[in-house]
PyMOL Python script that loads the backbone (N, CA, C, O; Angstrom):
from pymol import cmd

cmd.read_pdbstr("""\
ATOM      1  N   MET A   1     144.745  59.752  98.010  1.00  0.00           N
ATOM      2  CA  MET A   1     144.627  61.190  98.158  1.00  0.00           C
ATOM      3  C   MET A   1     145.991  61.803  98.462  1.00  0.00           C
ATOM      4  O   MET A   1     146.299  62.905  98.009  1.00  0.00           O
ATOM      5  N   ILE A   2     146.797  61.087  99.225  1.00  0.00           N
ATOM      6  CA  ILE A   2     148.130  61.596  99.551  1.00  0.00           C
ATOM      7  C   ILE A   2     148.967  61.706  98.280  1.00  0.00           C
ATOM      8  O   ILE A   2     149.653  62.707  98.073  1.00  0.00           O
ATOM      9  N   LEU A   3     148.915  60.686  97.433  1.00  0.00           N
ATOM     10  CA  LEU A   3     149.683  60.721  96.190  1.00  0.00           C
ATOM     11  C   LEU A   3     149.204  61.827  95.258  1.00  0.00           C
ATOM     12  O   LEU A   3     150.013  62.488  94.606  1.00  0.00           O
ATOM     13  N   LEU A   4     147.889  62.029  95.195  1.00  0.00           N
ATOM     14  CA  LEU A   4     147.361  63.110  94.367  1.00  0.00           C
ATOM     15  C   LEU A   4     147.809  64.468  94.901  1.00  0.00           C
ATOM     16  O   LEU A   4     148.146  65.362  94.124  1.00  0.00           O
ATOM     17  N   SER A   5     147.813  64.623  96.200  1.00  0.00           N
ATOM     18  CA  SER A   5     148.260  65.896  96.780  1.00  0.00           C
ATOM     19  C   SER A   5     149.745  66.120  96.569  1.00  0.00           C
ATOM     20  O   SER A   5     150.182  67.250  96.352  1.00  0.00           O
ATOM     21  N   LEU A   6     150.522  65.048  96.633  1.00  0.00           N
ATOM     22  CA  LEU A   6     151.947  65.172  96.349  1.00  0.00           C
ATOM     23  C   LEU A   6     152.165  65.576  94.888  1.00  0.00           C
ATOM     24  O   LEU A   6     153.005  66.425  94.591  1.00  0.00           O
ATOM     25  N   ALA A   7     151.402  64.959  93.980  1.00  0.00           N
ATOM     26  CA  ALA A   7     151.493  65.327  92.560  1.00  0.00           C
ATOM     27  C   ALA A   7     151.084  66.787  92.367  1.00  0.00           C
ATOM     28  O   ALA A   7     151.724  67.515  91.608  1.00  0.00           O
ATOM     29  N   ASP A   8     150.036  67.210  93.041  1.00  0.00           N
ATOM     30  CA  ASP A   8     149.591  68.607  92.965  1.00  0.00           C
ATOM     31  C   ASP A   8     150.689  69.545  93.446  1.00  0.00           C
ATOM     32  O   ASP A   8     150.953  70.571  92.820  1.00  0.00           O
ATOM     33  N   LEU A   9     151.326  69.194  94.555  1.00  0.00           N
ATOM     34  CA  LEU A   9     152.402  70.012  95.097  1.00  0.00           C
ATOM     35  C   LEU A   9     153.555  70.131  94.104  1.00  0.00           C
ATOM     36  O   LEU A   9     154.080  71.224  93.888  1.00  0.00           O
ATOM     37  N   MET A  10     153.945  69.021  93.508  1.00  0.00           N
ATOM     38  CA  MET A  10     155.073  69.041  92.569  1.00  0.00           C
ATOM     39  C   MET A  10     154.739  69.828  91.298  1.00  0.00           C
ATOM     40  O   MET A  10     155.567  70.603  90.819  1.00  0.00           O
ATOM     41  N   VAL A  11     153.548  69.638  90.752  1.00  0.00           N
ATOM     42  CA  VAL A  11     153.150  70.367  89.543  1.00  0.00           C
ATOM     43  C   VAL A  11     153.035  71.861  89.843  1.00  0.00           C
ATOM     44  O   VAL A  11     153.495  72.695  89.063  1.00  0.00           O
ATOM     45  N   THR A  12     152.427  72.186  90.963  1.00  0.00           N
ATOM     46  CA  THR A  12     152.279  73.596  91.339  1.00  0.00           C
ATOM     47  C   THR A  12     153.642  74.262  91.503  1.00  0.00           C
ATOM     48  O   THR A  12     153.861  75.370  91.013  1.00  0.00           O
ATOM     49  N   TYR A  13     154.552  73.586  92.188  1.00  0.00           N
ATOM     50  CA  TYR A  13     155.878  74.152  92.402  1.00  0.00           C
ATOM     51  C   TYR A  13     156.612  74.340  91.077  1.00  0.00           C
ATOM     52  O   TYR A  13     157.268  75.360  90.863  1.00  0.00           O
ATOM     53  N   HIS A  14     156.498  73.360  90.199  1.00  0.00           N
ATOM     54  CA  HIS A  14     157.133  73.479  88.874  1.00  0.00           C
ATOM     55  C   HIS A  14     156.586  74.697  88.133  1.00  0.00           C
ATOM     56  O   HIS A  14     157.352  75.473  87.560  1.00  0.00           O
ATOM     57  N   LEU A  15     155.280  74.865  88.142  1.00  0.00           N
ATOM     58  CA  LEU A  15     154.679  76.007  87.438  1.00  0.00           C
ATOM     59  C   LEU A  15     155.096  77.336  88.067  1.00  0.00           C
ATOM     60  O   LEU A  15     155.394  78.294  87.354  1.00  0.00           O
ATOM     61  N   LEU A  16     155.118  77.395  89.392  1.00  0.00           N
ATOM     62  CA  LEU A  16     155.489  78.642  90.060  1.00  0.00           C
ATOM     63  C   LEU A  16     156.946  79.006  89.794  1.00  0.00           C
ATOM     64  O   LEU A  16     157.286  80.188  89.728  1.00  0.00           O
ATOM     65  N   LYS A  17     157.800  78.014  89.644  1.00  0.00           N
ATOM     66  CA  LYS A  17     159.207  78.274  89.339  1.00  0.00           C
ATOM     67  C   LYS A  17     159.412  78.651  87.869  1.00  0.00           C
ATOM     68  O   LYS A  17     160.431  79.247  87.519  1.00  0.00           O
ATOM     69  N   THR A  18     158.447  78.306  87.010  1.00  0.00           N
ATOM     70  CA  THR A  18     158.581  78.560  85.575  1.00  0.00           C
ATOM     71  C   THR A  18     158.663  80.045  85.270  1.00  0.00           C
ATOM     72  O   THR A  18     159.429  80.457  84.399  1.00  0.00           O
ATOM     73  N   GLY A  19     157.900  80.836  85.961  1.00  0.00           N
ATOM     74  CA  GLY A  19     157.952  82.268  85.710  1.00  0.00           C
ATOM     75  C   GLY A  19     156.711  82.979  86.189  1.00  0.00           C
ATOM     76  O   GLY A  19     155.804  82.356  86.741  1.00  0.00           O
ATOM     77  N   PRO A  20     156.665  84.278  85.981  1.00  0.00           N
ATOM     78  CA  PRO A  20     155.558  85.086  86.500  1.00  0.00           C
ATOM     79  C   PRO A  20     154.215  84.844  85.795  1.00  0.00           C
ATOM     80  O   PRO A  20     153.183  85.349  86.237  1.00  0.00           O
ATOM     81  N   ALA A  21     154.230  84.081  84.712  1.00  0.00           N
ATOM     82  CA  ALA A  21     152.971  83.797  84.021  1.00  0.00           C
ATOM     83  C   ALA A  21     152.074  82.896  84.865  1.00  0.00           C
ATOM     84  O   ALA A  21     150.861  82.858  84.658  1.00  0.00           O
ATOM     85  N   PHE A  22     152.665  82.172  85.814  1.00  0.00           N
ATOM     86  CA  PHE A  22     151.902  81.263  86.661  1.00  0.00           C
ATOM     87  C   PHE A  22     151.898  81.772  88.094  1.00  0.00           C
ATOM     88  O   PHE A  22     152.890  82.320  88.575  1.00  0.00           O
ATOM     89  N   TYR A  23     150.780  81.585  88.764  1.00  0.00           N
ATOM     90  CA  TYR A  23     150.642  82.024  90.149  1.00  0.00           C
ATOM     91  C   TYR A  23     149.684  81.077  90.855  1.00  0.00           C
ATOM     92  O   TYR A  23     148.903  80.373  90.215  1.00  0.00           O
ATOM     93  N   GLU A  24     149.754  81.068  92.158  1.00  0.00           N
ATOM     94  CA  GLU A  24     148.848  80.251  92.959  1.00  0.00           C
ATOM     95  C   GLU A  24     147.540  81.005  93.082  1.00  0.00           C
ATOM     96  O   GLU A  24     147.503  82.114  93.616  1.00  0.00           O
ATOM     97  N   SER A  25     146.461  80.404  92.588  1.00  0.00           N
ATOM     98  CA  SER A  25     145.171  81.107  92.586  1.00  0.00           C
ATOM     99  C   SER A  25     144.419  80.966  93.909  1.00  0.00           C
ATOM    100  O   SER A  25     143.493  81.734  94.169  1.00  0.00           O
ATOM    101  N   ASN A  26     144.794  80.010  94.741  1.00  0.00           N
ATOM    102  CA  ASN A  26     144.169  79.860  96.049  1.00  0.00           C
ATOM    103  C   ASN A  26     144.844  80.858  96.993  1.00  0.00           C
ATOM    104  O   ASN A  26     146.039  80.731  97.260  1.00  0.00           O
ATOM    105  N   PRO A  27     144.109  81.843  97.502  1.00  0.00           N
ATOM    106  CA  PRO A  27     144.739  82.877  98.330  1.00  0.00           C
ATOM    107  C   PRO A  27     145.354  82.340  99.621  1.00  0.00           C
ATOM    108  O   PRO A  27     146.348  82.889 100.097  1.00  0.00           O
ATOM    109  N   VAL A  28     144.792  81.287 100.193  1.00  0.00           N
ATOM    110  CA  VAL A  28     145.363  80.721 101.415  1.00  0.00           C
ATOM    111  C   VAL A  28     146.686  80.029 101.084  1.00  0.00           C
ATOM    112  O   VAL A  28     147.679  80.223 101.785  1.00  0.00           O
ATOM    113  N   ALA A  29     146.702  79.228 100.027  1.00  0.00           N
ATOM    114  CA  ALA A  29     147.938  78.565  99.606  1.00  0.00           C
ATOM    115  C   ALA A  29     148.984  79.604  99.211  1.00  0.00           C
ATOM    116  O   ALA A  29     150.169  79.431  99.497  1.00  0.00           O
ATOM    117  N   GLN A  30     148.555  80.674  98.562  1.00  0.00           N
ATOM    118  CA  GLN A  30     149.477  81.743  98.167  1.00  0.00           C
ATOM    119  C   GLN A  30     150.108  82.399  99.395  1.00  0.00           C
ATOM    120  O   GLN A  30     151.291  82.737  99.388  1.00  0.00           O
ATOM    121  N   PHE A  31     149.315  82.574 100.442  1.00  0.00           N
ATOM    122  CA  PHE A  31     149.829  83.136 101.695  1.00  0.00           C
ATOM    123  C   PHE A  31     150.979  82.276 102.227  1.00  0.00           C
ATOM    124  O   PHE A  31     152.042  82.791 102.576  1.00  0.00           O
ATOM    125  N   PHE A  32     150.753  80.964 102.285  1.00  0.00           N
ATOM    126  CA  PHE A  32     151.795  80.062 102.789  1.00  0.00           C
ATOM    127  C   PHE A  32     153.010  80.034 101.866  1.00  0.00           C
ATOM    128  O   PHE A  32     154.147  80.018 102.338  1.00  0.00           O
ATOM    129  N   PHE A  33     152.779  80.029 100.564  1.00  0.00           N
ATOM    130  CA  PHE A  33     153.892  79.985  99.619  1.00  0.00           C
ATOM    131  C   PHE A  33     154.710  81.274  99.674  1.00  0.00           C
ATOM    132  O   PHE A  33     155.939  81.229  99.625  1.00  0.00           O
ATOM    133  N   ALA A  34     154.044  82.410  99.774  1.00  0.00           N
ATOM    134  CA  ALA A  34     154.744  83.694  99.797  1.00  0.00           C
ATOM    135  C   ALA A  34     155.633  83.832 101.037  1.00  0.00           C
ATOM    136  O   ALA A  34     156.685  84.468 100.980  1.00  0.00           O
ATOM    137  N   ARG A  35     155.217  83.247 102.136  1.00  0.00           N
ATOM    138  CA  ARG A  35     155.982  83.399 103.376  1.00  0.00           C
ATOM    139  C   ARG A  35     157.009  82.302 103.604  1.00  0.00           C
ATOM    140  O   ARG A  35     158.087  82.566 104.136  1.00  0.00           O
ATOM    141  N   TRP A  36     156.685  81.058 103.204  1.00  0.00           N
ATOM    142  CA  TRP A  36     157.561  79.938 103.533  1.00  0.00           C
ATOM    143  C   TRP A  36     157.927  79.075 102.324  1.00  0.00           C
ATOM    144  O   TRP A  36     158.408  77.954 102.492  1.00  0.00           O
ATOM    145  N   ASN A  37     157.708  79.580 101.114  1.00  0.00           N
ATOM    146  CA  ASN A  37     158.060  78.889  99.879  1.00  0.00           C
ATOM    147  C   ASN A  37     157.411  77.500  99.842  1.00  0.00           C
ATOM    148  O   ASN A  37     156.289  77.325 100.318  1.00  0.00           O
ATOM    149  N   ILE A  38     158.109  76.528  99.284  1.00  0.00           N
ATOM    150  CA  ILE A  38     157.515  75.211  99.074  1.00  0.00           C
ATOM    151  C   ILE A  38     157.228  74.501 100.394  1.00  0.00           C
ATOM    152  O   ILE A  38     156.298  73.698 100.463  1.00  0.00           O
ATOM    153  N   ALA A  39     157.996  74.774 101.433  1.00  0.00           N
ATOM    154  CA  ALA A  39     157.738  74.142 102.730  1.00  0.00           C
ATOM    155  C   ALA A  39     156.369  74.568 103.270  1.00  0.00           C
ATOM    156  O   ALA A  39     155.612  73.739 103.776  1.00  0.00           O
ATOM    157  N   GLY A  40     156.061  75.846 103.163  1.00  0.00           N
ATOM    158  CA  GLY A  40     154.753  76.335 103.598  1.00  0.00           C
ATOM    159  C   GLY A  40     153.628  75.773 102.767  1.00  0.00           C
ATOM    160  O   GLY A  40     152.568  75.426 103.286  1.00  0.00           O
ATOM    161  N   MET A  41     153.867  75.685 101.462  1.00  0.00           N
ATOM    162  CA  MET A  41     152.862  75.117 100.561  1.00  0.00           C
ATOM    163  C   MET A  41     152.609  73.651 100.927  1.00  0.00           C
ATOM    164  O   MET A  41     151.462  73.204 100.934  1.00  0.00           O
ATOM    165  N   ALA A  42     153.670  72.906 101.228  1.00  0.00           N
ATOM    166  CA  ALA A  42     153.527  71.488 101.585  1.00  0.00           C
ATOM    167  C   ALA A  42     152.738  71.338 102.884  1.00  0.00           C
ATOM    168  O   ALA A  42     151.860  70.481 102.984  1.00  0.00           O
ATOM    169  N   VAL A  43     153.050  72.165 103.873  1.00  0.00           N
ATOM    170  CA  VAL A  43     152.312  72.104 105.142  1.00  0.00           C
ATOM    171  C   VAL A  43     150.839  72.400 104.900  1.00  0.00           C
ATOM    172  O   VAL A  43     149.971  71.706 105.430  1.00  0.00           O
ATOM    173  N   PHE A  44     150.553  73.416 104.112  1.00  0.00           N
ATOM    174  CA  PHE A  44     149.162  73.758 103.822  1.00  0.00           C
ATOM    175  C   PHE A  44     148.443  72.611 103.116  1.00  0.00           C
ATOM    176  O   PHE A  44     147.374  72.182 103.552  1.00  0.00           O
ATOM    177  N   LYS A  45     149.030  72.114 102.025  1.00  0.00           N
ATOM    178  CA  LYS A  45     148.360  71.080 101.235  1.00  0.00           C
ATOM    179  C   LYS A  45     148.136  69.805 102.037  1.00  0.00           C
ATOM    180  O   LYS A  45     147.071  69.195 101.936  1.00  0.00           O
ATOM    181  N   PHE A  46     149.123  69.392 102.834  1.00  0.00           N
ATOM    182  CA  PHE A  46     148.942  68.167 103.598  1.00  0.00           C
ATOM    183  C   PHE A  46     148.081  68.375 104.834  1.00  0.00           C
ATOM    184  O   PHE A  46     147.553  67.405 105.378  1.00  0.00           O
ATOM    185  N   SER A  47     147.926  69.603 105.288  1.00  0.00           N
ATOM    186  CA  SER A  47     146.940  69.903 106.330  1.00  0.00           C
ATOM    187  C   SER A  47     145.532  69.732 105.778  1.00  0.00           C
ATOM    188  O   SER A  47     144.643  69.232 106.467  1.00  0.00           O
ATOM    189  N   VAL A  48     145.338  70.146 104.543  1.00  0.00           N
ATOM    190  CA  VAL A  48     144.040  69.969 103.891  1.00  0.00           C
ATOM    191  C   VAL A  48     143.732  68.478 103.737  1.00  0.00           C
ATOM    192  O   VAL A  48     142.607  68.044 103.984  1.00  0.00           O
ATOM    193  N   VAL A  49     144.735  67.698 103.327  1.00  0.00           N
ATOM    194  CA  VAL A  49     144.549  66.251 103.202  1.00  0.00           C
ATOM    195  C   VAL A  49     144.148  65.665 104.559  1.00  0.00           C
ATOM    196  O   VAL A  49     143.204  64.879 104.646  1.00  0.00           O
ATOM    197  N   GLY A  50     144.862  66.047 105.603  1.00  0.00           N
ATOM    198  CA  GLY A  50     144.530  65.558 106.934  1.00  0.00           C
ATOM    199  C   GLY A  50     143.115  65.918 107.342  1.00  0.00           C
ATOM    200  O   GLY A  50     142.398  65.098 107.917  1.00  0.00           O
ATOM    201  N   PHE A  51     142.716  67.139 107.044  1.00  0.00           N
ATOM    202  CA  PHE A  51     141.355  67.575 107.369  1.00  0.00           C
ATOM    203  C   PHE A  51     140.312  66.733 106.635  1.00  0.00           C
ATOM    204  O   PHE A  51     139.324  66.310 107.234  1.00  0.00           O
ATOM    205  N   VAL A  52     140.527  66.491 105.352  1.00  0.00           N
ATOM    206  CA  VAL A  52     139.564  65.710 104.559  1.00  0.00           C
ATOM    207  C   VAL A  52     139.479  64.277 105.086  1.00  0.00           C
ATOM    208  O   VAL A  52     138.387  63.721 105.201  1.00  0.00           O
ATOM    209  N   VAL A  53     140.620  63.685 105.405  1.00  0.00           N
ATOM    210  CA  VAL A  53     140.615  62.316 105.925  1.00  0.00           C
ATOM    211  C   VAL A  53     139.905  62.251 107.273  1.00  0.00           C
ATOM    212  O   VAL A  53     139.088  61.358 107.498  1.00  0.00           O
ATOM    213  N   VAL A  54     140.204  63.179 108.166  1.00  0.00           N
ATOM    214  CA  VAL A  54     139.543  63.196 109.473  1.00  0.00           C
ATOM    215  C   VAL A  54     138.043  63.453 109.306  1.00  0.00           C
ATOM    216  O   VAL A  54     137.229  62.800 109.959  1.00  0.00           O
ATOM    217  N   ALA A  55     137.676  64.387 108.447  1.00  0.00           N
ATOM    218  CA  ALA A  55     136.253  64.653 108.196  1.00  0.00           C
ATOM    219  C   ALA A  55     135.569  63.410 107.652  1.00  0.00           C
ATOM    220  O   ALA A  55     134.456  63.078 108.062  1.00  0.00           O
ATOM    221  N   GLY A  56     136.232  62.722 106.730  1.00  0.00           N
ATOM    222  CA  GLY A  56     135.662  61.488 106.179  1.00  0.00           C
ATOM    223  C   GLY A  56     135.461  60.436 107.260  1.00  0.00           C
ATOM    224  O   GLY A  56     134.440  59.749 107.276  1.00  0.00           O
ATOM    225  N   GLU A  57     136.427  60.305 108.162  1.00  0.00           N
ATOM    226  CA  GLU A  57     136.308  59.335 109.258  1.00  0.00           C
ATOM    227  C   GLU A  57     135.154  59.692 110.197  1.00  0.00           C
ATOM    228  O   GLU A  57     134.369  58.826 110.583  1.00  0.00           O
ATOM    229  N   VAL A  58     135.059  60.967 110.560  1.00  0.00           N
ATOM    230  CA  VAL A  58     133.982  61.394 111.463  1.00  0.00           C
ATOM    231  C   VAL A  58     132.622  61.171 110.812  1.00  0.00           C
ATOM    232  O   VAL A  58     131.707  60.647 111.448  1.00  0.00           O
ATOM    233  N   VAL A  59     132.488  61.561 109.563  1.00  0.00           N
ATOM    234  CA  VAL A  59     131.217  61.383 108.856  1.00  0.00           C
ATOM    235  C   VAL A  59     130.901  59.898 108.717  1.00  0.00           C
ATOM    236  O   VAL A  59     129.753  59.489 108.893  1.00  0.00           O
ATOM    237  N   GLU A  60     131.909  59.090 108.403  1.00  0.00           N
ATOM    238  CA  GLU A  60     131.699  57.645 108.220  1.00  0.00           C
ATOM    239  C   GLU A  60     131.155  56.987 109.483  1.00  0.00           C
ATOM    240  O   GLU A  60     130.339  56.068 109.402  1.00  0.00           O
ATOM    241  N   ARG A  61     131.598  57.450 110.641  1.00  0.00           N
ATOM    242  CA  ARG A  61     131.124  56.863 111.906  1.00  0.00           C
ATOM    243  C   ARG A  61     129.655  57.168 112.159  1.00  0.00           C
ATOM    244  O   ARG A  61     128.960  56.384 112.805  1.00  0.00           O
ATOM    245  N   HIS A  62     129.180  58.302 111.655  1.00  0.00           N
ATOM    246  CA  HIS A  62     127.789  58.688 111.878  1.00  0.00           C
ATOM    247  C   HIS A  62     126.873  58.250 110.742  1.00  0.00           C
ATOM    248  O   HIS A  62     125.707  57.920 110.958  1.00  0.00           O
ATOM    249  N   ARG A  63     127.419  58.251 109.531  1.00  0.00           N
ATOM    250  CA  ARG A  63     126.620  57.863 108.349  1.00  0.00           C
ATOM    251  C   ARG A  63     127.482  56.971 107.452  1.00  0.00           C
ATOM    252  O   ARG A  63     128.148  57.463 106.541  1.00  0.00           O
ATOM    253  N   PRO A  64     127.469  55.677 107.708  1.00  0.00           N
ATOM    254  CA  PRO A  64     128.303  54.754 106.938  1.00  0.00           C
ATOM    255  C   PRO A  64     128.089  54.915 105.426  1.00  0.00           C
ATOM    256  O   PRO A  64     126.959  54.974 104.942  1.00  0.00           O
ATOM    257  N   GLY A  65     129.195  54.984 104.709  1.00  0.00           N
ATOM    258  CA  GLY A  65     129.159  55.161 103.259  1.00  0.00           C
ATOM    259  C   GLY A  65     129.368  56.599 102.834  1.00  0.00           C
ATOM    260  O   GLY A  65     129.969  56.857 101.791  1.00  0.00           O
ATOM    261  N   LEU A  66     128.880  57.533 103.624  1.00  0.00           N
ATOM    262  CA  LEU A  66     128.997  58.949 103.272  1.00  0.00           C
ATOM    263  C   LEU A  66     130.431  59.456 103.483  1.00  0.00           C
ATOM    264  O   LEU A  66     130.913  60.294 102.721  1.00  0.00           O
ATOM    265  N   GLY A  67     131.099  58.951 104.508  1.00  0.00           N
ATOM    266  CA  GLY A  67     132.482  59.352 104.742  1.00  0.00           C
ATOM    267  C   GLY A  67     133.385  58.934 103.596  1.00  0.00           C
ATOM    268  O   GLY A  67     134.287  59.675 103.208  1.00  0.00           O
ATOM    269  N   ARG A  68     133.146  57.757 103.058  1.00  0.00           N
ATOM    270  CA  ARG A  68     133.915  57.299 101.901  1.00  0.00           C
ATOM    271  C   ARG A  68     133.677  58.237 100.715  1.00  0.00           C
ATOM    272  O   ARG A  68     134.594  58.519  99.944  1.00  0.00           O
ATOM    273  N   PHE A  69     132.454  58.710 100.580  1.00  0.00           N
ATOM    274  CA  PHE A  69     132.126  59.648  99.509  1.00  0.00           C
ATOM    275  C   PHE A  69     132.872  60.970  99.697  1.00  0.00           C
ATOM    276  O   PHE A  69     133.336  61.559  98.721  1.00  0.00           O
ATOM    277  N   VAL A  70     132.990  61.439 100.935  1.00  0.00           N
ATOM    278  CA  VAL A  70     133.716  62.687 101.227  1.00  0.00           C
ATOM    279  C   VAL A  70     135.170  62.568 100.778  1.00  0.00           C
ATOM    280  O   VAL A  70     135.704  63.476 100.142  1.00  0.00           O
ATOM    281  N   VAL A  71     135.810  61.443 101.112  1.00  0.00           N
ATOM    282  CA  VAL A  71     137.206  61.241 100.730  1.00  0.00           C
ATOM    283  C   VAL A  71     137.318  61.078  99.215  1.00  0.00           C
ATOM    284  O   VAL A  71     138.251  61.601  98.605  1.00  0.00           O
ATOM    285  N   LEU A  72     136.377  60.360  98.605  1.00  0.00           N
ATOM    286  CA  LEU A  72     136.375  60.212  97.139  1.00  0.00           C
ATOM    287  C   LEU A  72     136.232  61.578  96.467  1.00  0.00           C
ATOM    288  O   LEU A  72     136.907  61.852  95.475  1.00  0.00           O
ATOM    289  N   LEU A  73     135.378  62.416  96.987  1.00  0.00           N
ATOM    290  CA  LEU A  73     135.213  63.767  96.446  1.00  0.00           C
ATOM    291  C   LEU A  73     136.515  64.559  96.561  1.00  0.00           C
ATOM    292  O   LEU A  73     136.878  65.296  95.644  1.00  0.00           O
ATOM    293  N   GLY A  74     137.209  64.410  97.675  1.00  0.00           N
ATOM    294  CA  GLY A  74     138.515  65.053  97.839  1.00  0.00           C
ATOM    295  C   GLY A  74     139.515  64.556  96.810  1.00  0.00           C
ATOM    296  O   GLY A  74     140.289  65.341  96.263  1.00  0.00           O
ATOM    297  N   CYS A  75     139.502  63.250  96.542  1.00  0.00           N
ATOM    298  CA  CYS A  75     140.388  62.675  95.531  1.00  0.00           C
ATOM    299  C   CYS A  75     140.061  63.205  94.140  1.00  0.00           C
ATOM    300  O   CYS A  75     140.963  63.525  93.366  1.00  0.00           O
ATOM    301  N   LEU A  76     138.781  63.297  93.826  1.00  0.00           N
ATOM    302  CA  LEU A  76     138.382  63.822  92.512  1.00  0.00           C
ATOM    303  C   LEU A  76     138.812  65.281  92.353  1.00  0.00           C
ATOM    304  O   LEU A  76     139.285  65.683  91.290  1.00  0.00           O
ATOM    305  N   ALA A  77     138.646  66.061  93.409  1.00  0.00           N
ATOM    306  CA  ALA A  77     139.057  67.474  93.352  1.00  0.00           C
ATOM    307  C   ALA A  77     140.570  67.577  93.165  1.00  0.00           C
ATOM    308  O   ALA A  77     141.042  68.366  92.347  1.00  0.00           O
ATOM    309  N   SER A  78     141.329  66.784  93.918  1.00  0.00           N
ATOM    310  CA  SER A  78     142.787  66.803  93.783  1.00  0.00           C
ATOM    311  C   SER A  78     143.210  66.343  92.391  1.00  0.00           C
ATOM    312  O   SER A  78     144.119  66.918  91.792  1.00  0.00           O
ATOM    313  N   GLY A  79     142.554  65.314  91.884  1.00  0.00           N
ATOM    314  CA  GLY A  79     142.863  64.808  90.542  1.00  0.00           C
ATOM    315  C   GLY A  79     142.591  65.847  89.467  1.00  0.00           C
ATOM    316  O   GLY A  79     143.356  65.977  88.511  1.00  0.00           O
ATOM    317  N   ALA A  80     141.503  66.583  89.626  1.00  0.00           N
ATOM    318  CA  ALA A  80     141.175  67.625  88.650  1.00  0.00           C
ATOM    319  C   ALA A  80     142.223  68.731  88.669  1.00  0.00           C
ATOM    320  O   ALA A  80     142.608  69.240  87.616  1.00  0.00           O
ATOM    321  N   VAL A  81     142.683  69.103  89.850  1.00  0.00           N
ATOM    322  CA  VAL A  81     143.707  70.148  89.971  1.00  0.00           C
ATOM    323  C   VAL A  81     145.022  69.688  89.341  1.00  0.00           C
ATOM    324  O   VAL A  81     145.692  70.464  88.660  1.00  0.00           O
ATOM    325  N   VAL A  82     145.391  68.422  89.571  1.00  0.00           N
ATOM    326  CA  VAL A  82     146.618  67.883  88.982  1.00  0.00           C
ATOM    327  C   VAL A  82     146.515  67.881  87.461  1.00  0.00           C
ATOM    328  O   VAL A  82     147.454  68.285  86.775  1.00  0.00           O
ATOM    329  N   CYS A  83     145.378  67.427  86.927  1.00  0.00           N
ATOM    330  CA  CYS A  83     145.190  67.408  85.468  1.00  0.00           C
ATOM    331  C   CYS A  83     145.285  68.811  84.882  1.00  0.00           C
ATOM    332  O   CYS A  83     145.908  69.006  83.838  1.00  0.00           O
ATOM    333  N   TYR A  84     144.681  69.774  85.536  1.00  0.00           N
ATOM    334  CA  TYR A  84     144.737  71.151  85.056  1.00  0.00           C
ATOM    335  C   TYR A  84     146.173  71.677  85.086  1.00  0.00           C
ATOM    336  O   TYR A  84     146.622  72.316  84.135  1.00  0.00           O
ATOM    337  N   GLY A  85     146.885  71.410  86.170  1.00  0.00           N
ATOM    338  CA  GLY A  85     148.270  71.846  86.278  1.00  0.00           C
ATOM    339  C   GLY A  85     149.156  71.198  85.222  1.00  0.00           C
ATOM    340  O   GLY A  85     150.013  71.857  84.634  1.00  0.00           O
ATOM    341  N   LEU A  86     148.947  69.903  84.982  1.00  0.00           N
ATOM    342  CA  LEU A  86     149.724  69.218  83.946  1.00  0.00           C
ATOM    343  C   LEU A  86     149.424  69.795  82.568  1.00  0.00           C
ATOM    344  O   LEU A  86     150.316  69.935  81.732  1.00  0.00           O
ATOM    345  N   ARG A  87     148.161  70.125  82.345  1.00  0.00           N
ATOM    346  CA  ARG A  87     147.793  70.742  81.063  1.00  0.00           C
ATOM    347  C   ARG A  87     148.516  72.078  80.875  1.00  0.00           C
ATOM    348  O   ARG A  87     149.010  72.374  79.787  1.00  0.00           O
ATOM    349  N   LEU A  88     148.572  72.872  81.929  1.00  0.00           N
ATOM    350  CA  LEU A  88     149.290  74.147  81.857  1.00  0.00           C
ATOM    351  C   LEU A  88     150.785  73.922  81.616  1.00  0.00           C
ATOM    352  O   LEU A  88     151.405  74.615  80.810  1.00  0.00           O
ATOM    353  N   ALA A  89     151.352  72.947  82.324  1.00  0.00           N
ATOM    354  CA  ALA A  89     152.789  72.669  82.166  1.00  0.00           C
ATOM    355  C   ALA A  89     153.103  72.188  80.759  1.00  0.00           C
ATOM    356  O   ALA A  89     154.100  72.604  80.168  1.00  0.00           O
ATOM    357  N   LEU A  90     152.269  71.321  80.224  1.00  0.00           N
ATOM    358  CA  LEU A  90     152.504  70.818  78.882  1.00  0.00           C
ATOM    359  C   LEU A  90     152.349  71.929  77.827  1.00  0.00           C
ATOM    360  O   LEU A  90     153.086  71.970  76.842  1.00  0.00           O
ATOM    361  N   ARG A  91     151.400  72.804  78.049  1.00  0.00           N
ATOM    362  CA  ARG A  91     151.213  73.932  77.147  1.00  0.00           C
ATOM    363  C   ARG A  91     152.442  74.851  77.164  1.00  0.00           C
ATOM    364  O   ARG A  91     152.852  75.376  76.129  1.00  0.00           O
ATOM    365  N   GLU A  92     153.016  75.035  78.347  1.00  0.00           N
ATOM    366  CA  GLU A  92     154.212  75.871  78.487  1.00  0.00           C
ATOM    367  C   GLU A  92     155.398  75.231  77.768  1.00  0.00           C
ATOM    368  O   GLU A  92     156.184  75.922  77.120  1.00  0.00           O
ATOM    369  N   ILE A  93     155.523  73.913  77.883  1.00  0.00           N
ATOM    370  CA  ILE A  93     156.623  73.209  77.211  1.00  0.00           C
ATOM    371  C   ILE A  93     156.471  73.282  75.700  1.00  0.00           C
ATOM    372  O   ILE A  93     157.453  73.465  74.980  1.00  0.00           O
ATOM    373  N   ALA A  94     155.239  73.139  75.219  1.00  0.00           N
ATOM    374  CA  ALA A  94     154.985  73.163  73.773  1.00  0.00           C
ATOM    375  C   ALA A  94     155.200  74.558  73.188  1.00  0.00           C
ATOM    376  O   ALA A  94     155.414  74.713  71.986  1.00  0.00           O
ATOM    377  N   GLY A  95     155.142  75.540  74.030  1.00  0.00           N
ATOM    378  CA  GLY A  95     155.413  76.893  73.570  1.00  0.00           C
ATOM    379  C   GLY A  95     154.194  77.588  73.185  1.00  0.00           C
ATOM    380  O   GLY A  95     154.248  78.746  72.772  1.00  0.00           O
TER     381      GLY A  95
END
""", "prot")
cmd.dss("prot")
cmd.show_as("cartoon", "prot")
cmd.util.cbc("prot")
cmd.orient("prot")
């Protein structure tokens, strides 16, 4: 999940630097990016990762197996965002 979030951060930053055609659609992430640039975005994204991991651990202690599912769901969501961002970046490169 950490690697997926790092990939998401890098793809998002690349797209945001590309030009005004790209923007952060998550209003909370946009708030952090607008005020603190990539450092704020990194703090936000890795805070979310920390929250998902802690939530997965807490859930796992009460319902074994379900916490692993929570973290897997977080990984799938992060993976989908990375794939979408890469698709946008590749489309921009292709013209």
